[in-house]
N, C-alpha and C positions, 0 to 999 in steps of 0.2 A: 345596419352594421355599425354605423358610427355611434349611435346612442348606446348600443350594447357594449361596445369597446369602452366608451366613456364610463359606463357603470362598472365594468370590470376594473378599469384603472382606479376608480374611486375606491372600490372594494379592496384593491391591492394596497392603496395608501392607508386605509383604515386598519387593515390587518397588520401591516408593518408597524403602524403607530401603536396599536394595541400590544403587539409582541414586544417591541422595544420598551414600551412604558412598563410592561410587566417585569422585564429585566431590571429596570431602574427601581421598581417598587420592591423587588426581592433583595436588592443591595443598593440602597440610596446613599450610603456613606460617601461624603465628599472629601474624605482624607483617610489614609491608611498608613500604618507605621512604616512598612518597608516599601510598598508599591503604591504610594498615594497619587502618583501622577502629577499632572499640571493643574488640577482642579482649583487649588487655592489661588493660583495666578489668574486663571480664567474668571473665577468668582470676583476677585479684586478688580480686574480690569472692566468687566461688564458692569459691576455695581458702580464703579467710579464714572464710567461713561454715562450711566443713568443719572448720576448726581451732578454731573458737570453742567454749569450754566452757560459755558461758552466752549467753542472748539478752536484748536485741538483740546481734547479732554485732559484733565490733570492726571498725573501719574500717581496711583495710590501707593506705590512702593518707592517713591522718591519725591518727598514733599517739596513743593515749589517747582517741580519739573512737569513736563508734558509727556504723554505717551508717545514715544518714538518707535512705533511698531505698526505693522499692518493690522489695524484694529477694526476695519470696517465690518467684518463678520461679527465681532463683539457688539458693535453698534446695532446691527440688525437684531441681535438677540435682546439687547437692552431695550430696544424699541418695543419688542413684543412683551417684555416683562412689564413695562410701564403701561402699555395699552391694556393688558389683562389685569393689572393690579395685583400680581402675585409676588410674594416675597422671593428674594434671590435663591434661597435654598430649595424652593419648590420650582421656581422658574428655570433653574439650571436643568432639572430633570426633564421638564417639558421642552426645553430648548434642544437638548441632544436628541430627544425622541423625535421632534419635528424634523430635524436635519436628517435623521436616519430614514424616516418615512418618506421624505421628499426625494431622497436618493433612490430608494426602492421604486417609488412611483415613476420617477423620471426614467430609470433604467428599463422598467417594464414597457413604458410607452415607446422608447427608442428601439429596444430589442424586438418588440412585436412588429413594429413598422419595418424595420430592417429585414427581419426574417420573411415577412409577407412579400416584400418587394423582391427579395432574392428568389423565393420559390414561385413568384408570379401567381400568387393566390391571395384571395381576401376571405378565405374560410376562417371563421372565428376560432375554430379549434387550433389551426396552425398558428394564428396570431398569438393566442394565449400560450401555446407551447413555446413559441419563440421568446415571448416576454418572460415567462418563468425561467427558461434556460438562461437568459441574460441575467436575471436577478440572482439565480443560484450561483452562476460562475463568478459573478462580480462580488456580491455582498454576503452570500451564505457560506460558501466553502472557505477553508483556510488553505495554507500551503501544505506541502507534503511532510512537514516536520512532525506533525502529530502522528501520522501513519508510521513514520520512521521510528519515533519513540516507542510506539506500541510493538513494532516488530523486534526492535533491539532489546527492549526491556521485558517483553513478555507480559505486559500489564496495560490496562486501559487508563491507569492513573498517570496522566500526562502532565507535563509542566506547560501550562498555557502561555506563560511569559516567554519561555525559550523560543517558541515559534515566531516571535516578533524580533528575534535577534539571531537569525540563521547565518548572517554574514558577519565575519569577524570585524569588530570595531565599528559596527553600524547598526542602525535601526531598520528593521524590515517589516513595518506594519502592513497589514492588509485590511480591507474595509470591515470584515467581521470583527477582527480584533479591535479596530477603532471603535466599533459600536459597543462591544461589551466592556471595553476599557472605559468608554464614556467620557473621555476628555473632550470638552467643547472647544477644541483647539482650531486654529485657522485651517489646517489641512483637512479636518473633518468637515468644517463648514463649507469649504471649497468644493467638496466632492459633488454635491447635487448641482452646483453652479457649472462645474465642468461638464457634467452630463447634459445639462440644458444647452450649453454652448455647442457640444458635439451634435445635439439634436437640431439646432438651428443650422449648423453647417450641412448636415445631411438634407435638411429641407431645401437648402439652396441647390444641392447636387441633383435632387430628384425633381425639382420644379421645371416646368416648361418655360421657355423664354417669354418674359413678360408676365408670368403668373405671379411672381413675387417681385415687385419693383425694387431695384437697388436702393432707391431713396428711403425705403422702409427697412430693408434687411440690413444695410450697412449701419445705420444708427443703433439698431437693436443689438447687433453683434458688437459694436463699439462699446455700448453700455455694459455688456457682459464681460468683455475683455478688460475694461477698466475696473469692473467689480472684482474680477479675479485678481487684478494687480494689487488692490488694496485689501482684499480678504486674505490672500496667500500669494505673495509676490512670486514665489517659486514656480507657480503654475502658469504664469503669463507667457514666458518665451515659447514654450511648446504649443500653447493654445494659439498664439499669434501665428506661428508657422503653419499650424493646421488650417487656419482661416485663409492664409495666403495660398496654400496649396489648393483649397477648395475654389477660391476665386480663379486661380490659374487653370483649374480643370474646366471651368466654364469657357475660358478663352481657348483651350486646346480643342474643344469640340467644334469651334468655328474654323473656317478656312484660315490658314496661317497668314497673318498680316501684322505689320507693326502696330496698327491701330488697336487690334484686339489685345495684344500683349501690353501695350502702353496703357490701355484702359484698365486691364487687370492690375497693373502696378499702381495706378492712381486710386483704384477702388480699395486696394489693400492699405495704401498710405492714408486714405481718408478714414478708414476704419480705425487705424492706430491713432490718428490725430483726434478723432472723437473720443476714444478711450482716454487719451491723455488730458484733453480739455475738460471732460466731464468731472475728472477727479483732480484737477489742478490745485484746488485749495488744500487737499491732502498732500499731494506730491511736493508742493512748494515748501512744506515744513518738515518733510520726512527725510532723515539722513540715514541711509543704510550703513550699518556698522559691519561691513564686510570689506575685505582687502583685495577684491578681484578674483582672478582664477589662478590656481596653482596646479602643477603636475602631481599626480598621485605617487606615493611611494610604494603602493601595492594595489592589487585589484581583487575582485571577487573570484574565487575559485569556481571552476565549472560545476562541481557537484553542489556547492552552495547555491549557485544560480538556479540549477535544476530543482533543488529542494523548494525554492521559492516560486519559480515560474514554470516548473516542469509540467504541471497540469495543462496549462494553456499550450505550451510547446508540443506536448504529447497529443493533444486533441488536433492541433493544426497539422502535425505530422501524420496522424492517422487519416484525417480527411484528405490530405494531399496524396497519400499513398493510394487510397481508394480511387481518387480521381485520376492520378497518373497511370494506375494499373489498367485503365480502360483505354489508354491512348497509345498510339504508336510512338516509340521513343527512338530518336536518332536513327531514323530509317535511311537517311541519305549519308553518303560518304563525307561530304563537306561538313555536315553537322557533327559527325563522329570525330573528325579531325579537330574541329573547334573545341569539342568537349575534352579531347586529349590534351589540347594546348592549354586549356584552363587548369587541368590537374597538374601538368608539368610545370606551368608557371608558378602555381602555388607552392609546389615542392621546391622549385628553384629559389623562390623568395625565402622559404623556411631554411634552406641550406645556407644561404648567404648570411641570414641572421644568426644561425647557430654557430657558424664558423668564425664570423668576424664581429658580431654585435651582441651575442648572447651574454647575459650576466655571468660574471666570473664564478667558477666552482658550481656551475649548474649540474645537477645530477644527470648522468648519461641515460639512465633508465627513464627518467621523466622526459628528457629530451627526445628519446626514441618514441615513447608513447605519444608525446605531443605531435611528433612528425606523422605518426600513423593516423592520428585523429584528423590532422589537417588534410592529409591525402584523401581520407574517406569522405570528408565533407566537401572538399574541392571537387571530387569526382561526382558527388551527388548533385552539385549545383547545376551544371550544364543541362542534364536531362530535364530537371525541373523547370529551368528557364526556357528550355526548348518547348516544353508542353504549354507553358503559359503563353508563349508567343507563337504557337504553331501556325496560326492562320493570320498572323499580323504581316502587313506588307513590308515592314522593316525588321522582320525577325532576325535575320543574320546580323544586321547592324547593331541592334540592341543587345543581342547575345554577345557579340564580339566586344562591345563597349563594356558590358558588365564583367565578362571573363578577363578583360585586361586588368581588372582590379584584384584578381586572384593573387598576384605577387604580394599585394599589400596584406592579404590574409596570412600568407606565409611569413612575411617579415615581422608582423606583429606578434605572431604566436609565441615565440620564446619569452616575450615580456608579459603579455596579457593574453593568455589563451582564450579566455572567455570573450574578451573584446574582439579578437580576431574571428572567432566563430560567429559572433553576432553580426558581423558584416554580411553574412550570407542571408539571414532573414531580412536584414535591412535592404539589401539589393532586391530580394524577391518581392518585398512590399512595394518598392519603387516600380519594379517591372509590372506588377499587377495593376498598380495605379495608372501607369502609362498605357498599358494594354487595353484597359476597359474604362476610358474616360466617359463613354456614353452609357455605361451601366453603373448607376449610382451605388448599389450595394457592394459590388466588387471594388469599385474605386475607393469607397470608404474603408473596406477591409484592407486594401493595400496600404492606405494611409495610416490606419491603426497599427498594422504590423510594422511598418517602417518607423512610426513614432515610438512604439514600445521598444523595438530593438535599438533604435538610434539613441533614445534618451538614456537607456540603461547601459548601453555601450559607452556613452560619454562619461559616466561616473567611474569607469575603470581607468580612464585616461586623465581626467581633470577633476578638480573639486573646487567648490566655492570657499575661499579662505575666510575663516572666522576665528573665534578665540580658541578653537581646538587645534589650530595649525601646529604641526610639530609633534603631536601626540599620536598614539595609535588610533585615536578617535577622529582624525582629521576629516575623514569622509563621512562621518556619522550623519550630519544633517543633509549633505548632498545625496547620499544613498537613500536616506529616509524620504526626502521630498520627491525625488525623481523616480524611485522605484514604485511609489504609490501611484504616480501618474502612469508608469509603465503597466501597472496592474490593470488600470481602467482600459487602456487601449488593447492590451492583450486579451482581456475578457471579452471585449466587443468582437474582435476578430474571431476568437474561439467560439463565440455564440453562433455566428453565421456558419462556421465549419461544423459544429455539432448539429445544428438544425438541418443542414444539408445531409449529414450522415444519417440522421433519423429518417428523413424522407427517402434517401437513396436505399437504405437498408430495408425499408418497408416495401419498396417496389421490387427489389431483388428477391427478397424472401417470398413475396407473393408470386413472382414469376416462376421461381424454382418449384414452388409447391404445385403449380399448374403444369410443370415440365416444359416451360417456355424459357427461351433465352431472354434475360432481362434486357429491355431496350434502353438505350442511353436516355438519361433524364434530360429532356430538351427544354431547359429554361433559357430565357433570353440572357440571364446573367451568367450561366455556366454552360456554354455550348459544348457539346461533345464532338470529337472528331468524327468525320464521316466514316473513317476507316476503323474497323473493329478487328479484333484478333480472337484467338481461342481463349484468351484470358477472360473474355466477356461471359464465358460459360460458368465462371466461378464467382460466387457471391462475395466479392471483396468488402463491400460496404458493411455487411453484418459483422464481419471479423473486426474491421476498423472501429465500428461502433462499440463493440464489446470492450476493446482496449480503451476507448475514450470514456466509457461509463465506469470502468474500473478506476481510472484516474479521478473521476468525479467522486466516486465513493470514497477513495482515499482522502480527498479533500474534505468530505463531509465528516470525517473522524474528528476534525478540529471542533466544529460546533457541537458535536455530540458529546465529546469527552473533555473539551476545554471549557465549555460554559459552566458546568457545575462547580469546578474548583474556583473559577473566577467569582461566581455568585457567593461562594462560601468564604471568600476573602474579606471578612468584615472585622471591624474593630471589636475587641472583647467588650461585652456589656452593651452592645448595640441592641435596641429593642427588636424583638422578633415580630413577625407578621408583616403584612404589606404596608408600605409607607413611602411617601415621596419627600419626607423631611430629611434633607441632606445633612443637617446639623444635630439630629436627635442623638447621635452616638456620643456627643460631648457630655450629656447629662449623667451617664453612668460609666463611660469608658475611662481607663487609665493606661498609662505606659510607664516604663521604668527607664531611668537613665543608665549610663555605663557603669554606675556604682550600685545599681539595684534600687535606687530611691524612686519612690512612686510619684508620678506626675498626674494630677487630677485636672479635668477640664470643665467640671460642672460650673464652677464660678465664672469661667471664661464665657460659657454659654449665656449666663445672666448678664455679663458685661456687654455682650453683643446685642442682646435684646434691649438693654437700657440705652445704649448708644444709638441704636436705630430709632428709638422712640423720642429721645431727648436732644441729641446733638443737632444744633441748628447750623445750617450752611455746611461747610466742609472743613471743620477744624482739624488741625494736625494732631495725630496721636503718636505716642511713643511706646514701643514694645520691643522685646528682644529680637535682634537680627542675628539669627544663628545659622544662616545658610538654608538651602532648599531642601524640600522633601521630608527629611527624617523626623525632625523634632517639632513639627507644626509651628514653626516660627512665623511671625506675621499673621497669625490666625485671626486676630481681631480686624485688621484692615482687610483681610481676604473676605471676611463675612459681611463687613459693613461698607466697604469701598472707600472709607475715610483715608485721607492721605497719611501714610506712615513716613517717619523720617527715613527709614530704609527697610524694605521688605527682603525678598530673596536676592542677595547680592549677585548671585550667578546669573540671574535673569536680567538684572539691571546692567550688567556688563555687556549685554547684547544690545543695549539701547544707548549707552553713553560712555564717555571716557572713564577709565578706572580710577584716577586720582581722587575725584570727589567721592566715589563709592568707598574707597579704602578709608578716607578720612571720616566718613559717617560711621563706618563699622567701628572704628576706634572710639569716636565720640559717644555713640550710643552706649557702648559697654562702659565707658568711663562714667556716664551718668548713673548707671546702676551699681558702680563699684566705689566711686569716691565718697568719702565721708564729708568732704568740703561742701558746705552749703553754697558758698560763693561760686565755686566751680560749677556746681549743678545749675545754679541760677543763670550763669553766663551761657552755658550750653543750651539750656531750655529756651532762653531768649534768642539764641543764634538760629535755632530751627523753628521758632514761633510755635512751640508745643502748647497745645491746649489741654490734652488729657494724657495721663501717664498710666500705663497698665503694669501692675505687679501681680503676677500669678505664679503658678508652679513652674511654668516654663522659664520665667525669669529667675526664680529662686534655685531651681534644681537642675536645669539642663547643663550638661558638661560639654566643653569644647576642647579641641586639640591645638597645640602650637602649630603654626604661628597665627592661627585665625584670630582676628580681632585683638591682637596683642597678647594672646595666651602664651605663657612660658612653661607651664607644667602640663603633663598628661591629665586628662579627666578634670580639668579646671572648671569650677562652677562659673557660670556666666556672670552672675551678680555676686556681690559680697554681702555678708550680714551687716557690715558697717554702712555700706552704701544704701541698703534697703532701710535701715533704721533711720538714716538721715532724712528720708522722705517724711517720716512721722514727725521729726523735729521741725520740718518746714510747714507743717499743718498749722493754720492760723495766721501765718505771715505770707507765705508764698503759695501754699497749696490748701485745698480742702478736699475731704473725702466725699465723693458723690455716690459711691456704691461700694459696699463690702459684702461679698457673697462667698462663703466657703473660704478658699485660700486666695481668692482674687480681690484685689482692691483697685478701684479706679479713682485716681486723684485728678482734680481740676486745678489748673494753674491759674492763679490770680495775677494781676488785676483784670482779667477778662470780665465782661459783664456776666455775673455769676447766676447760675440757675439755683432755684431753691434746693436744699438738700433732698435727696431722694427719700421718700417716706418709708421705704423698706430698707434703708441703710442698715447694715448689720444682718440682713437676711436676704434671701433671694427676691429679686424684683419680679 
C-alpha cells in the first residue's frame, strides 16, 4: 500500500507541475498594462537576492538600502535559480510552477491520510478519493462569484478578476486564482509550507505515545514555524496557535495533572523559541512597517462572505444535517430548556444592542431581518452542540458554557452580523475538538473549523494598521492575508465532511436498493447514537451529497470559465505559441500614454540583455520612477536585479519611512528634466549612479500632479532639454555603452570604463 500511494503522490505532483507549467507557457508575460500584478517586484527582489554577496540582501528598488521585507521565500526561489543556472525570466515560471505542484502534492498526501483515518480504511481507492477531493476543494475550485456572474449576466464570459475582489475594499484571493495569476508572492510561497506544517501537526495527533519523540518533532515544527515567519509573517500567529492546540490535545488525552499541562506549555514555548532562534539573523534586522492593531470601520457583509466561503460552509452544513438527522435531538426536558435558554439569551443580547447600542439611523427593516437571522442561528446551535456532545460525560457543562456565549452573538449582530454568526462555527469547532481529543481526524477537523471561523471573524473587528489606514482599503491586506488562511482550513474541514458524505451516501443508497434500513456507519471517528428513529428509513446522505456536489460544481465554473480569459490577457504583440520567456513580449509590444503617444520596449529588452552580460558587481542604475503597475517603470532593475535609485515608490513605503522616498522621487525626475549639467552631476554623484537608462518610458510617460513634483495634467516625466543635456555630457561625464532603437544606456565616468559595446547603434 505504501509504495503504491507513494507512486500516486509522485504522479499527482508531476501532473500538477505539468498542468501549471502549461498555463505559464500559454501566457508567460511577466507584465501587463492594466493587470500586471506584482511580478516586476518579485523579479527584482529574487534577482537581487541572487546577486547579493552578503545578507541582508540589498534592495533593488532603493539603492544603498537593504530589503526590509519577509524575503525568505524569495531566497528559496533564488537558490533554485542559481542551482539550475536558468535566467530569471525562465526561472520565474519554473518557480511558481514548483510552488503550485508542491501545494497540490502536499494537499493530496494530507487529505488522503486524513480521509483514510476518518473512514478507518486503508483501501487505495478511498485514499485517492480523499486526496483528490482535498485538492479540488482547496486548489481547483473558485468561490461562488463565477457562478453568480453566469446566473446574473446570462453568459459564461466572466470577469475572472472580479472573483478575487468580492469583499468591498479588500482582496479575496483563493489558491486557484493565485496559481493562474502567477504572482510569485510570499502568500503563494507560504501555501505549501502551511500545508506541510498542518501535516506535521496531524502526524503528532495520530501518533502513539513515544512513536514520534518530541525531541524530533518540536525542532521540525519550530523550523517550519520560523520559515513561515520569514516567508509570510501574516501566517505565523494562526500557525503557532494551531501547534499549541495540537500539543494541548496530547495533554488532554492523559489524566488531568499540572505536570501534563505544564509540559504542554513548555513544549509549545520550546517550539516558538526554536522558530525565533533559527531565524534570529533575519529578525534582528527586520523592522515591520505596521502600526499595530486598529478597530475596523466596517466589516464583510454576510452575502459577500457566503460568496467567498459558501461552498465550504454549505458542504459542512450538508454533512452536519445528514449526521444530525440520524441522531435523537434534545430528547430530555433539561436539554430542551437549555436550548431555549440559548435562543432567548441571544435574542436578549440583540435587543439590548438594538435599543441602546445600535448605530444611529440603522434601517428598521435591516434590524428586523438581522434579529430573525440571529434567532434562527441561535436556535440551531444548541441541538448541534447537543449532538456533538451526546455521549460526553460533561455534555451539560460544555453545552451550558457554550450557550452562555449566545448573548455575545446577539450583542455583536447590529454592528457586525457576519462576525456574530461566525461565533457559532467557532464554538462548534472548539466543541468538536474538545469532544474528540482521542480521535485525530475529528480533532483536526474541529481545529480547522475553529481556525477558519476565528481568523475570518477577527478581520471584521480589527485590522493590521498599515499605510492604507483611514481609507476604504484599510482592511485590504488584513482580509487578503487572513482569508487565504481561512480558505485552507475551511477546505480541509470540508474535505473530511465531503468524504464522509460520499461514504455514507454509498451505504444508504445500497441499503435502500436492497430494501434494508441503512445501518449507522460505525467508524471510530464518527460514532452514531445507539438510539435510532424513523428518520433512519430515509436516505438523508444522498440528498446532502447532492447539495454538496452542486456547490462544488458551482465552484468549478471559475476554473472552467475564468482560465481562458486570464490566459488571453497578454501584451499586444507577444509571440504566439508555447514559451517560458517572460520578457519576450518586450521585443514587439507597445503601449500608449495618456496622450496617445506610443511607447516601445524593444530597446529596453536589449538594454536588459546587455546589462546582464556586462555589468560587473551591483552598479546603481537610474531609470524613471513613475509609480507601480501601469507604466512598467523600474523595468530594467526588475529584470536585472541591479539596484535602482528608486523603483516602485508605493512598495518602498511599505519598507521604510516616506521622507527619503519622496526626496528620491523628486531628485530622479529632476535629473531627467534639468538642463543644468552641474545639477545633474551632483545628483548622479549623490546616488552613486553608474548607468543611466533613457528609453520611451522616460521620454513619453505622463504623470499627474502632485506626483514627483508635477504641476500640470498629463505632464511628461522627462523634458526634451533634460534629455538633450545627457548628450552634452558625453565625453566628459558620460559615455554611450548601448544604443538600441529608442533606448540609450549611458555609463557615468570616471568609473573604470568598459570598452564600448561592439553593437552600439544596433541591437546587442
